[in-house]
C-alpha distance (Angstrom), angle and dihedral (degrees) to the residues before:
residue distance angle dihedral
M1 . . .
E2 3.81 . .
N3 3.78 122.3 .
T4 3.81 119.8 -128.2
T5 3.79 122.9 -127.8
L6 3.80 115.4 -151.0
Y7 3.80 122.7 -166.2
I8 3.79 115.2 -146.6
K9 3.79 128.6 -165.9
N10 3.84 124.6 -138.9
M11 3.80 99.5 23.1
V12 3.80 103.8 144.0
C13 3.80 108.7 151.2
N14 3.79 146.5 24.4
R15 3.82 91.5 -90.8
C16 3.79 87.7 57.3
I17 3.79 89.0 55.4
M18 3.81 90.5 51.0
A19 3.82 92.1 47.5
V20 3.81 92.1 50.9
E21 3.82 91.6 46.0
N22 3.82 89.1 52.8
E23 3.81 92.4 50.5
L24 3.80 91.0 49.4
K25 3.81 91.9 50.1
N26 3.82 92.0 45.3
L27 3.81 88.3 59.9
G28 3.80 92.0 49.0
L29 3.79 94.6 -105.4
K30 3.79 120.0 139.8
P31 3.81 111.6 -132.1
M32 3.81 111.4 -147.2
N33 3.81 97.1 178.3
V34 3.79 129.9 -2.0
I35 3.80 120.3 -173.0
L36 3.80 133.7 157.4
G37 3.79 107.5 -55.3
E38 3.79 96.9 -1.0
A39 3.80 142.6 69.5
V40 3.78 128.2 -173.6
V41 3.80 114.4 -157.3
E42 3.77 129.9 -172.4
G43 3.79 115.5 -98.8
D44 3.77 131.9 -12.5
V45 3.80 121.9 -37.8
D46 3.80 118.7 -142.9
K47 3.81 121.8 -132.2
E48 3.83 93.9 -110.4
T49 3.82 91.5 54.9
L50 3.82 90.9 46.3
N51 3.80 90.5 52.3
K52 3.82 91.6 48.9
L53 3.82 90.6 46.7
D54 3.81 91.3 50.5
E55 3.81 90.2 48.8
N56 3.83 91.7 49.8
L57 3.81 92.8 44.9
Q58 3.80 91.9 50.7
K59 3.81 89.7 55.3
I60 3.80 88.9 61.6
G61 3.81 97.6 40.6
F62 3.80 103.1 -90.3
E63 3.78 133.1 106.0
L64 3.78 136.8 -162.6
I65 3.79 112.8 -116.5
D66 3.76 117.3 -147.0
D67 3.80 108.6 171.4
K68 3.79 125.8 75.6
K69 3.82 97.6 -124.5
S70 3.80 92.9 49.9
R71 3.81 90.0 49.8
L72 3.79 89.4 50.4
I73 3.82 92.0 50.8
E74 3.80 90.4 49.2
S75 3.82 90.0 48.6
I76 3.81 89.9 53.9
R77 3.82 90.9 49.0
T78 3.81 91.0 48.1
E79 3.81 93.3 48.8
V80 3.82 91.6 49.4
I81 3.81 91.2 50.1
N82 3.81 91.3 48.2
Y83 3.80 90.1 46.7
V84 3.80 95.0 50.5
H85 3.79 104.7 31.6
Y86 3.79 108.2 26.3
D87 3.80 107.5 29.2
P88 3.81 108.5 46.3
E89 3.81 91.5 162.7
R90 3.84 89.8 70.9
I91 3.78 102.0 41.8
G92 3.76 111.7 109.1
K93 3.81 91.1 -0.4
I94 3.81 100.1 80.7
N95 3.77 131.8 48.3
F96 3.80 101.6 -107.8
S97 3.79 94.8 -158.0
D98 3.82 91.2 56.7
Y99 3.80 91.3 42.8
I100 3.83 95.3 51.1
S101 3.82 92.1 44.1
D102 3.81 91.1 52.8
K103 3.80 93.5 42.8
L104 3.82 96.2 49.5
G105 3.80 98.7 30.6
Y106 3.81 97.2 -125.4
D107 3.78 134.2 110.3
Y108 3.81 110.4 -94.5
S109 3.81 93.6 -126.9
Y110 3.84 89.6 58.2
L111 3.83 91.9 47.7
S112 3.80 91.4 46.6
T113 3.81 94.1 48.6
L114 3.81 92.5 46.5
F115 3.81 93.1 47.0
S116 3.81 92.9 48.2
A117 3.79 92.7 47.7
V118 3.80 93.7 50.8
E119 3.81 102.3 33.1
G120 3.81 99.0 34.2
I121 3.81 93.1 -129.3
T122 3.78 134.7 73.8
I123 3.80 123.1 -101.6
E124 3.80 87.8 -115.1
K125 3.82 91.8 55.5
F126 3.82 89.7 47.1
I127 3.82 89.6 52.8
I128 3.82 90.3 50.0
L129 3.82 91.6 50.1
Q130 3.80 90.4 49.7
R131 3.81 91.1 48.4
I132 3.80 90.7 51.0
E133 3.83 90.2 51.1
R134 3.81 88.4 51.3
V135 3.81 90.0 49.6
K136 3.82 90.0 50.8
E137 3.80 90.1 50.6
L138 3.81 92.2 50.9
L139 3.82 91.9 45.8
I140 3.79 90.6 52.9
Y141 3.81 92.2 49.0
D142 3.83 87.3 53.4
E143 3.81 94.2 -157.4
E144 3.84 100.1 117.7
T145 3.77 134.2 50.9
L146 3.79 119.3 -114.0
S147 3.79 88.3 -105.4
E148 3.82 91.0 54.6
I149 3.80 90.7 46.5
A150 3.82 90.4 51.9
Y151 3.81 89.5 52.4
L152 3.83 93.9 45.2
T153 3.80 92.3 51.3
G154 3.81 96.3 45.5
Y155 3.81 99.9 -106.7
S156 3.78 116.5 148.4
S157 3.82 91.7 -137.8
V158 3.78 144.6 -3.1
Q159 3.81 87.6 -106.6
H160 3.81 92.1 56.2
L161 3.81 90.9 48.4
S162 3.81 92.1 46.5
N163 3.81 93.8 48.8
Q164 3.80 93.5 49.3
F165 3.81 92.6 42.9
K166 3.80 92.4 51.2
K167 3.82 91.8 46.2
I168 3.81 91.8 54.4
I169 3.82 104.0 31.0
G170 3.80 98.8 31.3
M171 3.79 96.1 -124.7
S172 3.77 137.8 63.9
P173 3.82 120.4 -94.7
T174 3.81 89.0 -111.1
V175 3.82 92.7 54.5
F176 3.82 90.2 44.4
K177 3.80 90.2 52.2
K178 3.81 91.5 51.4
T179 3.79 96.5 48.0
R180 3.76 118.7 95.6
K181 3.80 91.5 -142.0
K182 3.78 102.1 75.6
E183 3.77 104.8 172.0
R184 3.76 120.8 -173.1
K185 3.76 127.4 -179.1
P186 3.79 124.3 -132.8
L187 3.80 107.9 -106.6
D188 3.78 92.8 -116.8
E189 3.81 89.6 59.1
V190 3.82 97.4 50.6
């Protein structure tokens, strides 16, 4: 019996994995492996169950992806989120374009063109937006200095971080840290 691989949009954290696993189990499916953007379930899944799963997932902010280009876009998004938020040892130390090309098996120019056409921004801009969200998170936690945050998020200097932060957020990291209104975006909305 073959296993079925499902591709799921908007999975960005470990709680997302747990939520998807719960939905799969609620429908009587047996999850074999659930990771960001993907779930492997035991056996074949009939169309009626897939439709019900998609309906249930949409209620909690996810969506089944069924075409190849959409899966590829979601894979790029997932890899960027992993790169920026969950693997700080790599950020700024590897060439992301080479990494994503190797990981997904496509030429970077194709991935970049596809991503820009569908998402309306470049992969590079998406990485920057994710890095800024990570900076905001670290500023709110208030456990690291600005210099440490720059290092953790792959910026070459505090000045570089501050300039990019101000350009995108409209205020310096220091002003952001002092404000009472510390808005962060969910990763799937960046």
